[in-house]
KOLBA-284610 format. One record per residue (C-alpha): residue number from 1; x, y, z; chain. Coordinates in pm, whole numbers. Layout:
<recs>
+-----+--------+--------+--------+--------+
: num :   east :  north :     up : cadena :
+-----+--------+--------+--------+--------+
: NUM :      X :      Y :      Z :      A :
...
+-----+--------+--------+--------+--------+
</recs>
This chain:
<recs>
+-----+--------+--------+--------+--------+
: num :   east :  north :     up : cadena :
+-----+--------+--------+--------+--------+
:   1 :   7501 :   9715 :   8722 :      A :
:   2 :   7444 :   9338 :   8753 :      A :
:   3 :   7673 :   9124 :   8544 :      A :
:   4 :   7379 :   8939 :   8386 :      A :
:   5 :   7224 :   9265 :   8266 :      A :
:   6 :   7545 :   9379 :   8101 :      A :
:   7 :   7607 :   9043 :   7936 :      A :
:   8 :   7253 :   9015 :   7803 :      A :
:   9 :   7324 :   9281 :   7542 :      A :
:  10 :   7570 :   9053 :   7359 :      A :
:  11 :   7365 :   8760 :   7231 :      A :
:  12 :   7505 :   8522 :   6966 :      A :
:  13 :   7306 :   8677 :   6681 :      A :
:  14 :   7412 :   9030 :   6775 :      A :
:  15 :   7774 :   8919 :   6796 :      A :
:  16 :   7758 :   8794 :   6438 :      A :
:  17 :   7582 :   9096 :   6295 :      A :
:  18 :   7764 :   9385 :   6460 :      A :
:  19 :   8090 :   9360 :   6261 :      A :
:  20 :   7890 :   9382 :   5938 :      A :
:  21 :   7688 :   9676 :   6065 :      A :
:  22 :   8003 :   9864 :   6161 :      A :
:  23 :   8056 :   9973 :   5803 :      A :
:  24 :   7693 :  10064 :   5733 :      A :
:  25 :   7670 :  10427 :   5631 :      A :
:  26 :   7323 :  10488 :   5774 :      A :
:  27 :   7130 :  10330 :   6055 :      A :
:  28 :   6755 :  10347 :   6089 :      A :
:  29 :   6750 :  10230 :   6451 :      A :
:  30 :   6987 :  10192 :   6742 :      A :
:  31 :   7139 :   9853 :   6818 :      A :
:  32 :   7123 :   9658 :   7143 :      A :
:  33 :   7447 :   9664 :   7340 :      A :
:  34 :   7588 :   9977 :   7179 :      A :
:  35 :   7686 :  10289 :   7370 :      A :
:  36 :   7424 :  10554 :   7303 :      A :
:  37 :   7546 :  10897 :   7200 :      A :
:  38 :   7360 :  11229 :   7207 :      A :
:  39 :   7407 :  11602 :   7270 :      A :
:  40 :   7283 :  11762 :   7591 :      A :
:  41 :   7340 :  12133 :   7661 :      A :
:  42 :   7606 :  12148 :   7388 :      A :
:  43 :   7800 :  11858 :   7539 :      A :
:  44 :   7849 :  11507 :   7406 :      A :
:  45 :   7684 :  11252 :   7632 :      A :
:  46 :   7701 :  10873 :   7641 :      A :
:  47 :   7439 :  10646 :   7792 :      A :
:  48 :   7321 :  10288 :   7774 :      A :
:  49 :   7403 :  10019 :   7691 :      A :
:  50 :   7117 :  10044 :   7442 :      A :
:  51 :   6849 :   9791 :   7526 :      A :
:  52 :   6980 :   9735 :   7879 :      A :
:  53 :   6981 :   9900 :   8219 :      A :
:  54 :   7173 :  10226 :   8247 :      A :
:  55 :   7528 :  10138 :   8350 :      A :
:  56 :   7635 :  10481 :   8482 :      A :
:  57 :   7916 :  10509 :   8231 :      A :
:  58 :   8058 :  10156 :   8269 :      A :
:  59 :   8027 :   9926 :   7968 :      A :
:  60 :   8111 :   9558 :   7925 :      A :
:  61 :   8292 :   9382 :   7639 :      A :
:  62 :   8397 :   9021 :   7580 :      A :
:  63 :   8701 :   8934 :   7372 :      A :
:  64 :   8618 :   8648 :   7138 :      A :
:  65 :   8245 :   8722 :   7117 :      A :
:  66 :   8264 :   8738 :   6735 :      A :
:  67 :   8461 :   8415 :   6704 :      A :
:  68 :   8814 :   8557 :   6704 :      A :
:  69 :   9014 :   8509 :   7028 :      A :
:  70 :   9141 :   8830 :   7181 :      A :
:  71 :   8927 :   9047 :   6951 :      A :
:  72 :   8593 :   9226 :   6975 :      A :
:  73 :   8414 :   9507 :   6795 :      A :
:  74 :   8172 :   9560 :   7083 :      A :
:  75 :   8038 :   9776 :   7221 :      A :
:  76 :   7985 :  10010 :   6929 :      A :
:  77 :   7867 :  10370 :   6939 :      A :
:  78 :   7526 :  10468 :   6807 :      A :
:  79 :   7354 :  10805 :   6766 :      A :
:  80 :   7013 :  10850 :   6602 :      A :
:  81 :   7001 :  11005 :   6256 :      A :
:  82 :   6978 :  11383 :   6284 :      A :
:  83 :   7178 :  11398 :   6606 :      A :
:  84 :   7478 :  11582 :   6457 :      A :
:  85 :   7556 :  11840 :   6190 :      A :
:  86 :   7840 :  11756 :   5950 :      A :
:  87 :   8166 :  11700 :   6134 :      A :
:  88 :   8364 :  11431 :   6311 :      A :
:  89 :   8341 :  11244 :   6642 :      A :
:  90 :   8650 :  11097 :   6806 :      A :
:  91 :   8783 :  10944 :   7125 :      A :
:  92 :   9074 :  10982 :   7361 :      A :
:  93 :   9196 :  10719 :   7608 :      A :
:  94 :   9242 :  10886 :   7945 :      A :
:  95 :   9468 :  10632 :   8115 :      A :
:  96 :   9687 :  10334 :   8037 :      A :
:  97 :   9556 :   9978 :   8024 :      A :
:  98 :   9472 :   9843 :   8368 :      A :
:  99 :   9391 :   9491 :   8487 :      A :
: 100 :   9187 :   9374 :   8786 :      A :
: 101 :   9392 :   9206 :   9060 :      A :
: 102 :   9153 :   8967 :   9233 :      A :
: 103 :   9389 :   8900 :   9525 :      A :
: 104 :   9442 :   9268 :   9602 :      A :
: 105 :   9084 :   9362 :   9518 :      A :
: 106 :   9203 :   9661 :   9313 :      A :
: 107 :   9293 :   9775 :   8963 :      A :
: 108 :   9663 :   9734 :   8887 :      A :
: 109 :   9849 :  10047 :   8785 :      A :
: 110 :   9900 :  10064 :   8408 :      A :
: 111 :  10279 :  10045 :   8437 :      A :
: 112 :  10242 :   9704 :   8606 :      A :
: 113 :  10036 :   9561 :   8318 :      A :
: 114 :  10259 :   9420 :   8040 :      A :
: 115 :   9968 :   9361 :   7801 :      A :
: 116 :   9858 :   9630 :   7554 :      A :
: 117 :   9532 :   9698 :   7372 :      A :
: 118 :   9493 :   9795 :   7007 :      A :
: 119 :   9203 :  10017 :   6893 :      A :
: 120 :   9157 :  10040 :   6518 :      A :
: 121 :   8917 :  10126 :   6238 :      A :
: 122 :   9020 :  10016 :   5886 :      A :
: 123 :   9359 :  10193 :   5843 :      A :
: 124 :   9351 :  10392 :   6167 :      A :
: 125 :   9515 :  10234 :   6471 :      A :
: 126 :   9640 :  10329 :   6818 :      A :
: 127 :   9790 :  10104 :   7084 :      A :
: 128 :   9732 :  10168 :   7453 :      A :
: 129 :  10006 :  10068 :   7694 :      A :
: 130 :  10110 :  10250 :   8010 :      A :
: 131 :   9998 :  10602 :   7921 :      A :
: 132 :   9694 :  10800 :   7801 :      A :
: 133 :   9657 :  10798 :   7424 :      A :
: 134 :   9522 :  11048 :   7174 :      A :
: 135 :   9272 :  10856 :   6963 :      A :
: 136 :   9126 :  10934 :   6623 :      A :
: 137 :   8798 :  11065 :   6484 :      A :
: 138 :   8550 :  10945 :   6223 :      A :
: 139 :   8304 :  11139 :   6010 :      A :
: 140 :   7943 :  11188 :   6106 :      A :
: 141 :   7726 :  10994 :   5862 :      A :
: 142 :   7530 :  11185 :   5595 :      A :
: 143 :   7205 :  11135 :   5786 :      A :
: 144 :   7347 :  11297 :   6100 :      A :
: 145 :   7393 :  10971 :   6288 :      A :
: 146 :   7715 :  10816 :   6416 :      A :
: 147 :   7708 :  10436 :   6424 :      A :
: 148 :   8062 :  10307 :   6456 :      A :
: 149 :   8221 :   9988 :   6582 :      A :
: 150 :   8588 :  10013 :   6661 :      A :
: 151 :   8809 :   9704 :   6661 :      A :
: 152 :   8956 :   9616 :   7002 :      A :
: 153 :   9234 :   9357 :   7034 :      A :
: 154 :   9427 :   9252 :   7343 :      A :
: 155 :   9799 :   9226 :   7269 :      A :
: 156 :  10048 :   9019 :   7464 :      A :
: 157 :  10364 :   9120 :   7643 :      A :
: 158 :  10709 :   9100 :   7484 :      A :
: 159 :  10682 :   8720 :   7471 :      A :
: 160 :  10329 :   8728 :   7328 :      A :
: 161 :  10164 :   8616 :   7651 :      A :
: 162 :   9811 :   8745 :   7719 :      A :
: 163 :   9694 :   8679 :   8073 :      A :
: 164 :   9326 :   8597 :   8128 :      A :
: 165 :   9143 :   8859 :   8330 :      A :
: 166 :   8943 :   9179 :   8331 :      A :
: 167 :   9100 :   9480 :   8159 :      A :
: 168 :   8993 :   9842 :   8178 :      A :
: 169 :   9018 :  10154 :   7961 :      A :
: 170 :   8877 :  10498 :   8044 :      A :
: 171 :   8761 :  10713 :   7753 :      A :
: 172 :   8611 :  11046 :   7659 :      A :
: 173 :   8460 :  11150 :   7326 :      A :
: 174 :   8518 :  11477 :   7143 :      A :
: 175 :   8361 :  11648 :   6841 :      A :
: 176 :   8487 :  11891 :   6579 :      A :
: 177 :   8152 :  12077 :   6581 :      A :
: 178 :   8213 :  12279 :   6897 :      A :
: 179 :   8051 :  12050 :   7155 :      A :
: 180 :   8213 :  11997 :   7494 :      A :
: 181 :   8383 :  11661 :   7545 :      A :
: 182 :   8182 :  11382 :   7702 :      A :
: 183 :   8224 :  11294 :   8066 :      A :
: 184 :   8471 :  11008 :   8117 :      A :
: 185 :   8333 :  10657 :   8073 :      A :
: 186 :   8482 :  10311 :   8104 :      A :
: 187 :   8484 :   9993 :   7899 :      A :
: 188 :   8568 :   9672 :   8084 :      A :
: 189 :   8710 :   9396 :   7864 :      A :
: 190 :   8671 :   9031 :   7961 :      A :
: 191 :   8955 :   8814 :   7831 :      A :
: 192 :   8875 :   8461 :   7952 :      A :
: 193 :   8820 :   8599 :   8302 :      A :
: 194 :   8677 :   8386 :   8581 :      A :
: 195 :   8330 :   8452 :   8716 :      A :
: 196 :   8483 :   8589 :   9034 :      A :
: 197 :   8702 :   8831 :   8840 :      A :
: 198 :   8408 :   8957 :   8634 :      A :
: 199 :   8188 :   9009 :   8939 :      A :
: 200 :   8462 :   9181 :   9138 :      A :
: 201 :   8567 :   9410 :   8853 :      A :
: 202 :   8208 :   9517 :   8786 :      A :
: 203 :   8147 :   9553 :   9157 :      A :
: 204 :   8440 :   9792 :   9192 :      A :
: 205 :   8224 :  10058 :   9022 :      A :
: 206 :   7930 :  10021 :   9259 :      A :
: 207 :   7884 :  10295 :   9521 :      A :
: 208 :   8048 :  10199 :   9850 :      A :
: 209 :   7822 :  10075 :  10127 :      A :
: 210 :   7780 :  10345 :  10394 :      A :
: 211 :   7981 :  10270 :  10705 :      A :
: 212 :   7760 :  10280 :  11015 :      A :
: 213 :   7891 :  10537 :  11261 :      A :
: 214 :   8155 :  10692 :  11035 :      A :
: 215 :   8009 :  11042 :  11068 :      A :
: 216 :   8314 :  11230 :  10945 :      A :
: 217 :   8371 :  11006 :  10643 :      A :
: 218 :   8728 :  10918 :  10740 :      A :
: 219 :   8685 :  10548 :  10661 :      A :
: 220 :   8720 :  10457 :  11027 :      A :
: 221 :   8476 :  10461 :  11319 :      A :
: 222 :   8685 :  10615 :  11596 :      A :
: 223 :   8700 :  10870 :  11875 :      A :
: 224 :   8616 :  11161 :  11644 :      A :
: 225 :   8287 :  10994 :  11551 :      A :
: 226 :   8218 :  10910 :  11915 :      A :
: 227 :   8267 :  11277 :  12003 :      A :
: 228 :   8019 :  11383 :  11735 :      A :
: 229 :   7764 :  11137 :  11874 :      A :
: 230 :   7810 :  11251 :  12235 :      A :
: 231 :   7771 :  11616 :  12133 :      A :
: 232 :   7429 :  11532 :  11988 :      A :
: 233 :   7321 :  11294 :  12268 :      A :
: 234 :   6956 :  11336 :  12359 :      A :
: 235 :   6871 :  11543 :  12051 :      A :
: 236 :   6663 :  11468 :  11745 :      A :
: 237 :   6915 :  11435 :  11463 :      A :
: 238 :   6832 :  11198 :  11178 :      A :
: 239 :   7187 :  11208 :  11045 :      A :
: 240 :   7329 :  11069 :  11369 :      A :
: 241 :   7034 :  10851 :  11479 :      A :
: 242 :   7173 :  10508 :  11392 :      A :
: 243 :   6879 :  10296 :  11511 :      A :
: 244 :   6613 :  10525 :  11363 :      A :
: 245 :   6409 :  10567 :  11682 :      A :
: 246 :   6402 :  10944 :  11648 :      A :
: 247 :   6652 :  11032 :  11921 :      A :
: 248 :   7030 :  11007 :  11958 :      A :
: 249 :   7067 :  10786 :  12264 :      A :
: 250 :   7228 :  10487 :  12427 :      A :
: 251 :   7126 :  10244 :  12153 :      A :
: 252 :   7311 :  10457 :  11900 :      A :
: 253 :   7622 :  10453 :  12119 :      A :
: 254 :   7604 :  10073 :  12125 :      A :
: 255 :   7575 :  10053 :  11746 :      A :
: 256 :   7868 :  10288 :  11699 :      A :
: 257 :   8088 :  10087 :  11935 :      A :
: 258 :   7990 :   9766 :  11753 :      A :
: 259 :   8120 :   9922 :  11429 :      A :
: 260 :   8443 :  10049 :  11586 :      A :
: 261 :   8750 :  10036 :  11366 :      A :
: 262 :   8825 :  10050 :  10994 :      A :
: 263 :   8519 :  10040 :  10773 :      A :
: 264 :   8477 :   9722 :  10568 :      A :
+-----+--------+--------+--------+--------+
</recs>
């Protein structure tokens, strides 16, 4: 999802109002930027962000968006009234806190990240470090909705240092009413990250670009792929026809050789 689309859900007015709405017992409408929550085939399902393009389970948060450095209550979770019977909805964190390494172009392993992240709601609190964490659950509202904003805070290392960058937590939701857990989803947290870090971290969730000529999906265009092409030479095979002329031929061999080596 484009960075601009994800950021658009967190305007200044919304950033001021959401902390107040977090304690509202009933909600008559869903709120822009929140993670939508529903039940599909007896399974919890998240979608959204509400009011934006579907993010395929990746959501964006900015520390400091409510005026307090290192803190955010966004995104919240929002289900329409009547979605749930009485019960409780909760979360689990599926992995430790990870941070985007711009030089390596990859997410650092949790054990290499000295920062931690606190998730709280009034008196409930868990801290995520290197390992998965069992979260906590909150009651469904009397109207059958579930509009909750948890408090997220980035914590420093042993010396109190908090490095700027993009941080990542993977979640799933559970219910006490017999529904299956939600599919995993991710929240990316921006703590004074550079534009390049934001773009790269968001881009890491985009589907990889197909590699021309890598027929066997090994990540490299090599002799195995060349053998597959030669076996189909002169036939009509749309899966192997690289130039789209309808026939596997010499032009396709040229394109495969031009892509020879490790896929970008």
